[in-house]
SEVEX-31911 format. One record per residue (C-alpha): x, y, z; residue in three letters. Coordinates in nm, 3 decimals, decimal comma. Layout:
<drentis>
X|Y|Z|ALA;
...
</drentis>
This chain:
<drentis>
3,395|-0,436|1,602|UNK;
3,259|-0,788|1,545|UNK;
2,884|-0,771|1,523|UNK;
2,658|-0,804|1,216|UNK;
2,694|-0,443|1,123|UNK;
2,581|-0,487|0,766|UNK;
2,252|-0,648|0,867|UNK;
2,191|-0,425|1,167|UNK;
2,276|-0,102|0,992|UNK;
2,062|-0,182|0,691|UNK;
1,770|-0,257|0,922|UNK;
1,830|0,070|1,103|UNK;
1,849|0,256|0,772|UNK;
1,510|0,117|0,673|UNK;
1,344|0,179|1,009|UNK;
1,254|0,548|0,950|UNK;
1,094|0,456|0,620|UNK;
0,861|0,211|0,795|UNK;
0,689|0,509|0,950|UNK;
0,560|0,595|0,606|UNK;
0,382|0,262|0,573|UNK;
0,020|0,310|0,666|UNK;
-0,224|0,020|0,707|UNK;
-0,399|-0,056|0,381|UNK;
-0,757|0,069|0,373|UNK;
-1,009|-0,200|0,456|UNK;
-1,386|-0,228|0,465|UNK;
-1,412|-0,194|0,845|UNK;
-1,265|0,034|1,111|UNK;
-1,319|-0,046|1,478|UNK;
-1,256|0,187|1,772|UNK;
-1,358|0,151|2,137|UNK;
-1,660|0,373|2,060|UNK;
-1,787|0,260|1,718|UNK;
-1,757|0,003|1,446|UNK;
-1,762|0,170|1,103|UNK;
-1,807|-0,034|0,786|UNK;
-1,829|0,059|0,419|UNK;
-2,124|-0,121|0,253|UNK;
-2,241|-0,137|-0,109|UNK;
-2,560|-0,231|-0,291|UNK;
-2,529|-0,292|-0,665|UNK;
-2,796|-0,548|-0,760|UNK;
-2,722|-0,510|-1,133|UNK;
-2,347|-0,466|-1,110|UNK;
-2,171|-0,142|-1,200|UNK;
-2,344|-0,033|-1,521|UNK;
-2,471|0,301|-1,655|UNK;
-2,829|0,365|-1,558|UNK;
-2,839|0,090|-1,296|UNK;
-2,893|0,152|-0,922|UNK;
-2,571|0,171|-0,723|UNK;
-2,551|0,269|-0,355|UNK;
-2,265|0,284|-0,110|UNK;
-2,276|0,395|0,251|UNK;
-2,099|0,411|0,583|UNK;
-2,265|0,204|0,853|UNK;
-2,177|0,312|1,207|UNK;
-2,256|0,087|1,502|UNK;
-2,223|0,281|1,828|UNK;
-2,135|0,144|2,166|UNK;
-2,409|0,205|2,428|UNK;
-2,457|0,574|2,519|UNK;
-2,233|0,697|2,235|UNK;
-2,368|0,891|1,937|UNK;
-2,267|1,065|1,614|UNK;
-2,440|1,357|1,444|UNK;
-2,692|1,451|1,173|UNK;
-2,619|1,709|0,901|UNK;
-2,735|1,977|1,149|UNK;
-2,576|1,857|1,474|UNK;
-2,773|2,103|1,689|UNK;
-2,612|2,301|1,970|UNK;
-2,279|2,116|1,947|UNK;
-2,106|1,845|1,752|UNK;
-2,005|1,798|1,390|UNK;
-2,175|1,606|1,109|UNK;
-2,011|1,297|0,966|UNK;
-1,822|1,379|0,646|UNK;
-1,753|1,140|0,358|UNK;
-1,485|1,202|0,093|UNK;
-1,492|0,959|-0,201|UNK;
-1,223|0,855|-0,445|UNK;
-1,392|0,697|-0,747|UNK;
-1,293|0,590|-1,099|UNK;
-1,361|0,829|-1,385|UNK;
-1,722|0,814|-1,496|UNK;
-1,866|0,744|-1,148|UNK;
-2,004|1,037|-0,948|UNK;
-2,108|1,037|-0,582|UNK;
-2,424|1,215|-0,468|UNK;
-2,514|1,359|-0,130|UNK;
-2,577|1,158|0,184|UNK;
-2,941|1,046|0,209|UNK;
-2,957|1,132|0,579|UNK;
-3,196|0,913|0,781|UNK;
-3,426|1,087|1,024|UNK;
-3,228|1,169|1,340|UNK;
-3,332|1,174|1,704|UNK;
-3,310|1,448|1,965|UNK;
-3,019|1,398|2,205|UNK;
-3,051|1,638|2,502|UNK;
-2,732|1,709|2,698|UNK;
-2,803|1,936|2,993|UNK;
-2,960|2,255|2,856|UNK;
-2,838|2,177|2,502|UNK;
-3,010|1,970|2,236|UNK;
-2,824|1,785|1,964|UNK;
-2,949|1,587|1,665|UNK;
-2,787|1,259|1,577|UNK;
-2,784|0,881|1,583|UNK;
-2,737|0,606|1,839|UNK;
-2,733|0,229|1,793|UNK;
-2,669|0,142|1,428|UNK;
-2,713|0,387|1,141|UNK;
-2,634|0,358|0,770|UNK;
-2,557|0,679|0,577|UNK;
-2,638|0,585|0,215|UNK;
-2,493|0,769|-0,085|UNK;
-2,610|0,719|-0,447|UNK;
-2,343|0,666|-0,712|UNK;
-2,421|0,761|-1,070|UNK;
-2,247|0,556|-1,339|UNK;
-2,222|0,778|-1,647|UNK;
-2,169|0,662|-2,007|UNK;
-1,808|0,783|-1,970|UNK;
-1,730|0,501|-1,728|UNK;
-1,479|0,258|-1,876|UNK;
-1,399|-0,044|-1,658|UNK;
-1,041|-0,158|-1,652|UNK;
-0,973|-0,429|-1,913|UNK;
-0,736|-0,597|-1,666|UNK;
-0,978|-0,621|-1,376|UNK;
-1,341|-0,701|-1,339|UNK;
-1,368|-0,486|-1,026|UNK;
-1,427|-0,119|-0,947|UNK;
-1,236|0,026|-0,648|UNK;
-1,443|0,250|-0,420|UNK;
-1,233|0,441|-0,166|UNK;
-1,371|0,644|0,121|UNK;
-1,209|0,868|0,380|UNK;
-1,462|0,938|0,655|UNK;
-1,443|1,162|0,960|UNK;
-1,692|1,159|1,244|UNK;
-1,728|1,296|1,594|UNK;
-1,848|1,042|1,848|UNK;
-1,967|1,167|2,185|UNK;
-2,089|1,045|2,519|UNK;
-2,005|1,290|2,797|UNK;
-1,676|1,348|2,621|UNK;
-1,627|1,378|2,244|UNK;
-1,366|1,199|2,034|UNK;
-1,291|1,293|1,671|UNK;
-1,227|0,978|1,468|UNK;
-1,156|0,893|1,107|UNK;
-1,110|0,593|0,886|UNK;
-1,007|0,497|0,535|UNK;
-1,212|0,230|0,360|UNK;
-1,184|0,032|0,038|UNK;
-1,433|-0,186|-0,145|UNK;
-1,389|-0,356|-0,481|UNK;
-1,721|-0,402|-0,659|UNK;
-1,758|-0,653|-0,941|UNK;
-1,856|-0,483|-1,266|UNK;
-2,076|-0,762|-1,400|UNK;
-2,183|-0,957|-1,091|UNK;
-2,451|-0,852|-0,847|UNK;
-2,373|-0,705|-0,505|UNK;
-2,701|-0,733|-0,320|UNK;
-2,613|-0,884|0,018|UNK;
-2,666|-0,551|0,196|UNK;
-2,995|-0,474|0,020|UNK;
-3,210|-0,493|0,338|UNK;
-2,981|-0,251|0,522|UNK;
-3,003|0,005|0,239|UNK;
-3,379|-0,044|0,208|UNK;
-3,419|0,028|0,579|UNK;
-3,192|0,334|0,563|UNK;
-3,375|0,480|0,263|UNK;
-3,710|0,409|0,430|UNK;
-3,587|0,608|0,730|UNK;
-3,502|0,905|0,506|UNK;
-3,758|1,187|0,548|UNK;
-4,031|1,178|0,284|UNK;
-4,155|1,496|0,117|UNK;
-4,461|1,647|0,284|UNK;
-4,720|1,688|0,006|UNK;
-5,086|1,795|0,010|UNK;
-5,298|1,481|0,024|UNK;
-5,632|1,618|-0,104|UNK;
-5,772|1,932|-0,258|UNK;
-5,625|2,275|-0,266|UNK;
-5,447|2,367|0,058|UNK;
-5,246|2,659|0,186|UNK;
-4,874|2,610|0,122|UNK;
-4,644|2,528|0,407|UNK;
-4,473|2,839|0,543|UNK;
-4,271|3,003|0,814|UNK;
-4,343|3,350|0,954|UNK;
-4,137|3,580|1,172|UNK;
-4,334|3,633|1,494|UNK;
-4,133|3,864|1,715|UNK;
-3,849|3,662|1,869|UNK;
-3,988|3,334|1,737|UNK;
-4,061|3,152|1,414|UNK;
-4,420|3,042|1,349|UNK;
-4,426|2,726|1,134|UNK;
-4,704|2,572|0,932|UNK;
-4,650|2,234|0,765|UNK;
-4,913|2,101|0,525|UNK;
-4,946|1,768|0,350|UNK;
-4,866|1,534|0,637|UNK;
-5,027|1,188|0,646|UNK;
-5,373|1,168|0,796|UNK;
-5,263|0,920|1,063|UNK;
-5,034|1,185|1,214|UNK;
-5,309|1,433|1,290|UNK;
-5,341|1,502|1,659|UNK;
-5,005|1,344|1,742|UNK;
-4,711|1,520|1,905|UNK;
-4,428|1,539|1,653|UNK;
-4,055|1,584|1,677|UNK;
-3,905|1,878|1,492|UNK;
-3,559|1,902|1,331|UNK;
-3,432|2,216|1,154|UNK;
-3,191|2,144|0,870|UNK;
-3,016|2,481|0,917|UNK;
-2,809|2,548|1,226|UNK;
-2,773|2,871|1,425|UNK;
-3,127|2,990|1,353|UNK;
-3,351|2,862|1,633|UNK;
-3,288|2,799|2,002|UNK;
-3,271|2,418|1,997|UNK;
-3,295|2,379|2,375|UNK;
-3,573|2,632|2,437|UNK;
-3,934|2,535|2,509|UNK;
-4,153|2,547|2,200|UNK;
-4,518|2,478|2,133|UNK;
-4,704|2,284|1,867|UNK;
-5,067|2,227|1,768|UNK;
-5,286|2,094|1,488|UNK;
-5,508|2,326|1,289|UNK;
-5,712|2,080|1,088|UNK;
-5,472|1,915|0,845|UNK;
-5,194|2,165|0,919|UNK;
-4,930|2,111|1,186|UNK;
-4,821|2,438|1,347|UNK;
-4,544|2,528|1,588|UNK;
-4,388|2,836|1,747|UNK;
-4,014|2,800|1,795|UNK;
-3,795|3,067|1,968|UNK;
-3,512|3,215|1,767|UNK;
-3,156|3,173|1,890|UNK;
-3,007|3,473|2,074|UNK;
-2,686|3,397|1,880|UNK;
-2,862|3,361|1,544|UNK;
-2,615|3,408|1,258|UNK;
-2,836|3,343|0,954|UNK;
-3,155|3,490|0,806|UNK;
-3,262|3,233|0,544|UNK;
-3,537|3,297|0,292|UNK;
-3,626|2,927|0,293|UNK;
-3,620|2,723|0,612|UNK;
-3,614|2,345|0,549|UNK;
-3,744|2,134|0,836|UNK;
-3,812|1,769|0,919|UNK;
-4,102|1,664|1,141|UNK;
-4,112|1,307|1,264|UNK;
-4,307|1,049|1,460|UNK;
-4,189|0,702|1,561|UNK;
-3,862|0,743|1,372|UNK;
-4,021|0,831|1,037|UNK;
-3,979|1,185|0,908|UNK;
-4,138|1,419|0,654|UNK;
-3,948|1,706|0,501|UNK;
-4,080|2,045|0,397|UNK;
-3,911|2,360|0,271|UNK;
-4,082|2,659|0,435|UNK;
-4,070|2,997|0,266|UNK;
-4,007|3,260|0,535|UNK;
-4,237|3,561|0,550|UNK;
-4,168|3,877|0,748|UNK;
-3,855|4,063|0,847|UNK;
-3,585|3,889|1,042|UNK;
-3,464|4,064|1,359|UNK;
-3,110|4,195|1,352|UNK;
-2,848|3,921|1,359|UNK;
-2,667|3,888|1,690|UNK;
-2,306|4,008|1,686|UNK;
-2,042|3,735|1,667|UNK;
-1,976|3,557|1,994|UNK;
-1,710|3,733|2,197|UNK;
-1,453|3,594|2,432|UNK;
-1,474|3,655|2,803|UNK;
-1,344|3,995|2,929|UNK;
-1,052|3,821|3,101|UNK;
-0,945|3,641|2,786|UNK;
-0,997|3,954|2,574|UNK;
-0,771|4,150|2,810|UNK;
-0,510|3,873|2,796|UNK;
-0,514|3,871|2,417|UNK;
-0,484|4,250|2,407|UNK;
-0,184|4,243|2,641|UNK;
-0,022|3,963|2,445|UNK;
-0,058|4,161|2,124|UNK;
0,106|4,461|2,287|UNK;
0,406|4,261|2,401|UNK;
0,703|4,263|2,163|UNK;
0,754|3,927|1,996|UNK;
1,036|3,718|2,135|UNK;
1,339|3,736|1,909|UNK;
1,348|3,437|1,679|UNK;
1,652|3,212|1,664|UNK;
1,866|3,325|1,372|UNK;
1,995|3,086|1,109|UNK;
2,358|3,109|1,227|UNK;
2,249|3,050|1,588|UNK;
2,035|2,756|1,478|UNK;
2,339|2,601|1,307|UNK;
2,543|2,642|1,625|UNK;
2,263|2,492|1,835|UNK;
2,237|2,200|1,592|UNK;
2,612|2,135|1,619|UNK;
2,606|2,140|2,001|UNK;
2,284|1,937|2,016|UNK;
2,428|1,671|1,787|UNK;
2,741|1,653|2,001|UNK;
2,533|1,599|2,317|UNK;
2,340|1,318|2,145|UNK;
2,652|1,104|2,180|UNK;
2,586|1,082|2,554|UNK;
2,246|0,920|2,508|UNK;
2,240|0,561|2,642|UNK;
2,164|0,410|2,300|UNK;
2,427|0,602|2,104|UNK;
2,713|0,592|2,351|UNK;
2,784|0,215|2,333|UNK;
2,806|0,222|1,951|UNK;
3,033|0,527|1,950|UNK;
3,248|0,404|2,240|UNK;
3,323|0,067|2,084|UNK;
3,393|0,229|1,747|UNK;
3,636|0,482|1,895|UNK;
3,806|0,227|2,120|UNK;
3,861|0,020|1,806|UNK;
4,121|0,280|1,708|UNK;
4,353|0,136|1,970|UNK;
4,372|-0,197|1,785|UNK;
4,551|-0,031|1,493|UNK;
4,703|0,279|1,646|UNK;
4,957|0,317|1,362|UNK;
4,701|0,314|1,079|UNK;
4,661|0,691|1,067|UNK;
4,528|0,701|0,711|UNK;
4,277|0,422|0,776|UNK;
4,145|0,603|1,081|UNK;
4,091|0,924|0,885|UNK;
3,908|0,748|0,603|UNK;
3,696|0,556|0,851|UNK;
3,609|0,876|1,038|UNK;
3,502|1,047|0,715|UNK;
3,293|0,746|0,612|UNK;
3,124|0,736|0,954|UNK;
3,052|1,109|0,929|UNK;
2,910|1,063|0,581|UNK;
2,679|0,789|0,707|UNK;
2,555|1,009|0,991|UNK;
2,503|1,319|0,776|UNK;
2,332|1,132|0,490|UNK;
2,097|0,961|0,736|UNK;
2,006|1,292|0,902|UNK;
1,945|1,447|0,560|UNK;
1,726|1,153|0,461|UNK;
1,526|1,166|0,785|UNK;
1,493|1,545|0,768|UNK;
1,401|1,536|0,399|UNK;
1,127|1,280|0,458|UNK;
0,986|1,486|0,746|UNK;
0,992|1,812|0,545|UNK;
0,836|1,643|0,240|UNK;
0,553|1,497|0,445|UNK;
0,490|1,831|0,616|UNK;
0,478|1,999|0,274|UNK;
0,218|1,737|0,172|UNK;
-0,001|1,840|0,465|UNK;
0,105|1,587|0,730|UNK;
0,146|1,719|1,086|UNK;
0,485|1,572|1,177|UNK;
0,786|1,664|1,386|UNK;
1,120|1,530|1,502|UNK;
1,088|1,167|1,610|UNK;
0,780|1,113|1,389|UNK;
0,895|0,763|1,292|UNK;
0,875|0,652|1,658|UNK;
0,499|0,716|1,646|UNK;
0,474|0,398|1,438|UNK;
0,460|0,075|1,645|UNK;
0,622|-0,107|1,351|UNK;
0,929|0,118|1,378|UNK;
0,947|0,078|1,756|UNK;
0,933|-0,301|1,718|UNK;
1,201|-0,290|1,444|UNK;
1,432|-0,090|1,668|UNK;
1,373|-0,335|1,953|UNK;
1,480|-0,620|1,722|UNK;
1,786|-0,421|1,610|UNK;
1,891|-0,333|1,967|UNK;
1,846|-0,695|2,076|UNK;
2,079|-0,817|1,801|UNK;
2,337|-0,549|1,884|UNK;
2,319|-0,632|2,255|UNK;
2,359|-1,005|2,191|UNK;
2,662|-0,930|1,976|UNK;
2,816|-0,703|2,240|UNK;
2,754|-0,971|2,503|UNK;
2,948|-1,226|2,296|UNK;
2,653|-1,455|2,222|UNK;
2,744|-1,455|1,853|UNK;
3,000|-1,314|1,613|UNK;
2,930|-1,186|1,267|UNK;
3,185|-1,413|1,099|UNK;
3,047|-1,727|1,262|UNK;
2,689|-1,668|1,145|UNK;
2,736|-1,621|0,771|UNK;
2,934|-1,775|0,485|UNK;
3,293|-1,663|0,474|UNK;
3,236|-1,464|0,154|UNK;
2,973|-1,253|0,330|UNK;
3,144|-1,241|0,669|UNK;
3,460|-1,104|0,508|UNK;
3,277|-0,798|0,372|UNK;
3,369|-0,599|0,683|UNK;
3,740|-0,659|0,630|UNK;
3,718|-0,606|0,254|UNK;
3,506|-0,291|0,278|UNK;
3,597|-0,101|0,597|UNK;
3,471|0,225|0,448|UNK;
3,124|0,080|0,389|UNK;
3,135|-0,070|0,739|UNK;
3,209|0,274|0,890|UNK;
2,938|0,438|0,677|UNK;
2,675|0,188|0,794|UNK;
2,785|0,236|1,155|UNK;
2,702|0,604|1,108|UNK;
2,358|0,505|0,981|UNK;
2,314|0,285|1,289|UNK;
2,411|0,576|1,517|UNK;
2,137|0,795|1,367|UNK;
1,880|0,518|1,399|UNK;
1,948|0,475|1,771|UNK;
1,969|0,853|1,827|UNK;
1,641|0,938|1,653|UNK;
1,419|0,899|1,965|UNK;
1,622|1,163|2,149|UNK;
1,608|1,541|2,164|UNK;
1,918|1,694|2,319|UNK;
1,952|2,046|2,462|UNK;
1,974|2,315|2,191|UNK;
1,815|2,084|1,933|UNK;
1,458|2,202|1,990|UNK;
1,509|2,564|1,885|UNK;
1,719|2,474|1,580|UNK;
1,480|2,208|1,451|UNK;
1,183|2,433|1,525|UNK;
1,337|2,695|1,296|UNK;
1,426|2,433|1,035|UNK;
1,064|2,345|0,960|UNK;
0,988|2,710|0,878|UNK;
1,288|2,767|0,648|UNK;
1,332|2,693|0,277|UNK;
1,433|2,335|0,209|UNK;
1,801|2,407|0,146|UNK;
1,849|2,595|0,474|UNK;
1,642|2,342|0,666|UNK;
1,850|2,053|0,535|UNK;
2,166|2,247|0,623|UNK;
2,052|2,242|0,989|UNK;
1,996|1,865|0,972|UNK;
2,341|1,822|0,813|UNK;
2,512|2,024|1,088|UNK;
2,323|1,820|1,347|UNK;
2,480|1,512|1,188|UNK;
2,825|1,671|1,198|UNK;
2,778|1,734|1,570|UNK;
2,686|1,368|1,628|UNK;
2,990|1,251|1,429|UNK;
3,232|1,503|1,579|UNK;
3,390|1,284|1,853|UNK;
3,476|1,007|1,607|UNK;
3,590|1,262|1,351|UNK;
3,818|1,421|1,610|UNK;
3,963|1,084|1,714|UNK;
4,040|1,002|1,352|UNK;
4,193|1,334|1,246|UNK;
4,351|1,483|1,559|UNK;
4,649|1,278|1,684|UNK;
4,630|1,436|2,031|UNK;
4,278|1,301|2,075|UNK;
4,381|0,955|1,953|UNK;
4,673|0,953|2,199|UNK;
4,430|1,013|2,487|UNK;
4,264|0,677|2,422|UNK;
4,372|0,389|2,650|UNK;
4,608|0,124|2,525|UNK;
4,462|-0,200|2,388|UNK;
4,430|-0,500|2,616|UNK;
4,199|-0,760|2,767|UNK;
3,991|-0,478|2,915|UNK;
3,850|-0,407|2,567|UNK;
3,653|-0,733|2,557|UNK;
3,520|-0,668|2,908|UNK;
3,420|-0,316|2,806|UNK;
3,247|-0,446|2,495|UNK;
3,039|-0,690|2,700|UNK;
2,960|-0,421|2,955|UNK;
2,815|-0,206|2,676|UNK;
2,557|-0,481|2,607|UNK;
2,363|-0,379|2,917|UNK;
2,276|-0,024|2,803|UNK;
2,149|-0,183|2,481|UNK;
1,937|-0,435|2,674|UNK;
1,805|-0,143|2,883|UNK;
1,712|0,031|2,557|UNK;
1,520|-0,282|2,450|UNK;
1,327|-0,276|2,779|UNK;
1,244|0,089|2,721|UNK;
1,125|0,022|2,364|UNK;
0,899|-0,259|2,486|UNK;
0,751|-0,014|2,738|UNK;
0,702|0,243|2,459|UNK;
0,518|-0,016|2,251|UNK;
0,301|-0,092|2,551|UNK;
0,193|0,273|2,555|UNK;
0,103|0,252|2,186|UNK;
-0,044|-0,097|2,150|UNK;
-0,126|-0,202|2,505|UNK;
-0,004|-0,494|2,713|UNK;
-0,090|-0,744|2,439|UNK;
0,139|-0,567|2,192|UNK;
0,423|-0,548|2,445|UNK;
0,380|-0,916|2,533|UNK;
0,383|-1,016|2,165|UNK;
0,706|-0,820|2,108|UNK;
0,872|-0,979|2,412|UNK;
0,778|-1,326|2,289|UNK;
0,923|-1,246|1,946|UNK;
1,248|-1,117|2,098|UNK;
1,284|-1,432|2,311|UNK;
1,234|-1,653|2,004|UNK;
1,477|-1,439|1,803|UNK;
1,741|-1,462|2,076|UNK;
1,703|-1,839|2,087|UNK;
1,744|-1,856|1,709|UNK;
2,061|-1,646|1,720|UNK;
2,205|-1,867|1,995|UNK;
2,110|-2,187|1,811|UNK;
2,295|-2,069|1,500|UNK;
2,618|-2,048|1,702|UNK;
2,606|-2,421|1,777|UNK;
2,767|-2,700|1,574|UNK;
2,641|-3,015|1,409|UNK;
2,299|-3,161|1,466|UNK;
2,225|-2,938|1,764|UNK;
2,247|-2,634|1,536|UNK;
2,002|-2,783|1,288|UNK;
1,754|-2,920|1,543|UNK;
1,751|-2,625|1,783|UNK;
1,769|-2,375|1,498|UNK;
1,462|-2,528|1,335|UNK;
1,280|-2,528|1,670|UNK;
1,367|-2,163|1,735|UNK;
1,271|-2,061|1,381|UNK;
0,936|-2,237|1,415|UNK;
0,877|-2,060|1,747|UNK;
0,963|-1,722|1,593|UNK;
0,735|-1,778|1,294|UNK;
0,456|-1,909|1,517|UNK;
0,472|-1,614|1,756|UNK;
0,485|-1,365|1,469|UNK;
0,193|-1,531|1,290|UNK;
-0,035|-1,564|1,593|UNK;
0,048|-1,252|1,795|UNK;
0,230|-1,018|1,558|UNK;
-0,088|-0,825|1,476|UNK;
-0,114|-0,709|1,837|UNK;
0,206|-0,507|1,792|UNK;
0,054|-0,258|1,547|UNK;
-0,301|-0,264|1,687|UNK;
-0,391|0,053|1,883|UNK;
-0,426|0,008|2,257|UNK;
-0,788|0,001|2,382|UNK;
-0,910|0,325|2,535|UNK;
-0,808|0,345|2,898|UNK;
-0,563|0,053|2,866|UNK;
-0,271|0,277|2,954|UNK;
-0,365|0,488|3,251|UNK;
-0,157|0,755|3,416|UNK;
-0,068|0,698|3,778|UNK;
-0,017|1,071|3,840|UNK;
-0,351|1,230|3,923|UNK;
-0,201|1,579|3,920|UNK;
-0,189|1,585|3,540|UNK;
-0,487|1,632|3,308|UNK;
-0,510|1,557|2,936|UNK;
-0,409|1,852|2,717|UNK;
-0,623|2,028|2,462|UNK;
-0,579|2,374|2,310|UNK;
-0,932|2,467|2,420|UNK;
-0,857|2,358|2,775|UNK;
-0,548|2,581|2,790|UNK;
-0,746|2,880|2,661|UNK;
-1,031|2,815|2,903|UNK;
-0,804|2,795|3,209|UNK;
-0,600|3,102|3,114|UNK;
-0,917|3,303|3,047|UNK;
-1,030|3,215|3,400|UNK;
-0,707|3,361|3,538|UNK;
-0,535|3,032|3,620|UNK;
-0,172|2,973|3,517|UNK;
-0,101|2,655|3,321|UNK;
0,206|2,433|3,282|UNK;
0,204|2,203|2,978|UNK;
0,428|1,901|2,927|UNK;
0,447|1,799|2,559|UNK;
0,585|1,446|2,585|UNK;
0,600|1,099|2,427|UNK;
0,673|0,753|2,563|UNK;
0,955|0,704|2,307|UNK;
1,131|1,028|2,403|UNK;
1,422|0,946|2,637|UNK;
1,467|1,305|2,750|UNK;
1,095|1,333|2,825|UNK;
1,100|1,029|3,052|UNK;
1,416|1,148|3,229|UNK;
1,261|1,488|3,303|UNK;
0,933|1,326|3,412|UNK;
1,104|1,099|3,666|UNK;
1,345|1,363|3,799|UNK;
1,265|1,735|3,773|UNK;
0,888|1,710|3,728|UNK;
0,867|1,466|4,021|UNK;
1,091|1,678|4,245|UNK;
0,917|1,778|4,573|UNK;
1,034|2,140|4,536|UNK;
0,889|2,165|4,185|UNK;
0,562|2,003|4,294|UNK;
0,541|2,249|4,584|UNK;
0,595|2,538|4,339|UNK;
0,314|2,405|4,119|UNK;
0,083|2,396|4,420|UNK;
0,188|2,739|4,549|UNK;
0,121|2,900|4,213|UNK;
-0,210|2,712|4,163|UNK;
-0,086|2,582|3,829|UNK;
-0,307|2,356|3,623|UNK;
-0,086|2,074|3,492|UNK;
-0,165|1,947|3,141|UNK;
0,017|1,668|2,958|UNK;
0,007|1,640|2,577|UNK;
0,095|1,281|2,483|UNK;
0,254|1,264|2,137|UNK;
0,337|0,890|2,156|UNK;
0,102|0,832|1,864|UNK;
0,055|1,088|1,591|UNK;
-0,169|1,377|1,694|UNK;
-0,204|1,669|1,447|UNK;
-0,336|1,904|1,717|UNK;
-0,028|1,851|1,933|UNK;
0,200|1,885|1,629|UNK;
0,036|2,217|1,540|UNK;
0,074|2,344|1,897|UNK;
0,442|2,248|1,907|UNK;
0,502|2,417|1,573|UNK;
0,338|2,739|1,695|UNK;
0,582|2,738|1,986|UNK;
0,878|2,724|1,746|UNK;
0,962|2,358|1,808|UNK;
0,941|2,046|1,593|UNK;
0,965|1,767|1,850|UNK;
0,932|1,676|2,215|UNK;
1,004|1,748|2,494|UNK;
0,853|2,096|2,509|UNK;
0,764|2,259|2,840|UNK;
0,551|2,574|2,841|UNK;
0,427|2,812|3,110|UNK;
0,106|3,002|3,026|UNK;
-0,011|3,300|3,231|UNK;
-0,301|3,540|3,175|UNK;
-0,185|3,846|2,986|UNK;
0,159|3,709|2,903|UNK;
0,324|3,537|2,613|UNK;
0,396|3,165|2,666|UNK;
0,736|3,085|2,817|UNK;
0,914|2,784|2,664|UNK;
1,168|2,610|2,889|UNK;
1,474|2,410|2,788|UNK;
1,463|2,046|2,679|UNK;
1,657|1,910|2,977|UNK;
1,484|2,063|3,276|UNK;
1,654|2,171|3,592|UNK;
1,477|2,221|3,923|UNK;
1,590|2,581|3,958|UNK;
1,490|2,665|3,601|UNK;
1,136|2,541|3,657|UNK;
1,103|2,709|3,997|UNK;
1,225|3,038|3,850|UNK;
0,977|3,013|3,563|UNK;
0,689|2,935|3,799|UNK;
0,770|3,215|4,043|UNK;
0,832|3,482|3,776|UNK;
0,586|3,762|3,841|UNK;
</drentis>
């Protein structure tokens, strides 16, 4: 087999590890909804006793908003988690005064436009700056919920390095404005006055706030409770002035869950707020019972609990499923060309029985070790809290692009554009002949790399069990999966009857080798499409340009004399230029709405949406899928597009939900795990009052129709 196996296999071996590489934290995170930036204000450097502020500034797109510390009837407050050097302590967010954001009958409290959430940092005497650096690293992991009509949870990791001795005062005006917008304490302005208070008045709370500025008297004020689930935010309330005291009567929430002794509030006018802690007098009414689910959903949950649990896949069965699933992986369009050419290579040296056996064992070792490495990385990351499953590395655009480069090189080699020996010095090119065992081992690594996007029948149940087992048993399942993938080559090497079934060598072998280039080129086209789902059309276009320049470089290196030097230099310059100017588009997330679904039958999945539909008595069919999953795309274009299946969906009034796992999504990972699976595809039928029904990975029309019509 004359293609650059050493280079290609090493690249394939490294590809899963690229999924672990996360973008380095920066000072700014931009999404289609907001631009979030970590700012600092240290006018006297980082010194004990000196003022030091940091804060997250969020600039919202028009009509989008994030939330205050009490978000109101819905929403979540922005959360900031700091990683700071020893001796530096972060305080609480100095929340600016929010605004009321009514949505239908609900009222939320939050921010639109641009808001800075400042946080004071205290530099204690224990702070010791690094003697090797004059900078202090400030790391922030922030999470926020940004809403318009829909809500999108977002997060970002930020890093700033502040000089210890030099001033950092560029953002001073922004911090001054944010701190000025923070509510001021409401204090008595003259004489002896009655303290501010709150009093239980039937089903309402009567408020009295003293000590407000004189210029506010007579004005209508906004009112913001700092505690949630106490008052009815959307109900009508009244306010009035009684001399210097501002009074209000605010209805209590029917779902009130707290009875505080002190009720802190903020009153505001023209964006400026004043804060007062009101001591509550009187007896709180009884707290409302916890919110209950609808009767339909409660009945469904009760029936589900009464149903016996489906028998779990046993360990021995999981091993058998892993073996069969690994064997079926050999039929995948990416794996088959590599395996076919390797096996057909036996016919070149039919009498070298011992060499074939050693090569088969080395290939098997490469496959099994790669599966163990991939499985070990996945299990380790899950143990560390990451929500990952089978195929997790394909959720990284960098890995998808690396595989596209690998497949392009393999396809060009199969097509006869270049030979390994002609591209490298003789000492390197002869490594394949000198080390056939290493060559076979690395071919096994390559087979795993090209098989990783696929989930074969029987694999789902076995891998779903693996993630719940102790590490040793889980890795045993991955090892048996590798044995299944290597089994055809192992059989050809060790069973003479299988080797005798192979065709005799001849000119047909070169034709067959070149024919196998086309499945590899098809795989490249598919990977470019996958990247387009992840990074948009700009990312796909950048990858295509890189592959064209790479192909030209490979071709140029096969030439002789001056043409090789001149065209090689031109191709290398084109490759470097494309990578430098457009390479960033490959890993950049696609803009919201850039990849739209052409099938209007399907809605976006969410766990809440499934529960809502089922509680309303509607059956649901969920397709857990990903653009990089070959089996998913096959099922989508065949069984799920079959007129009989679509008619069955319509007849049963099924809601069709699609959970797209192309990029990492912890919610989807958690849902898949609960169903006893670790990767896609997963197809599930939900009905009121019944346990979910999980279908097989490779769908058949009759299987789906039977599942949909099961009463």
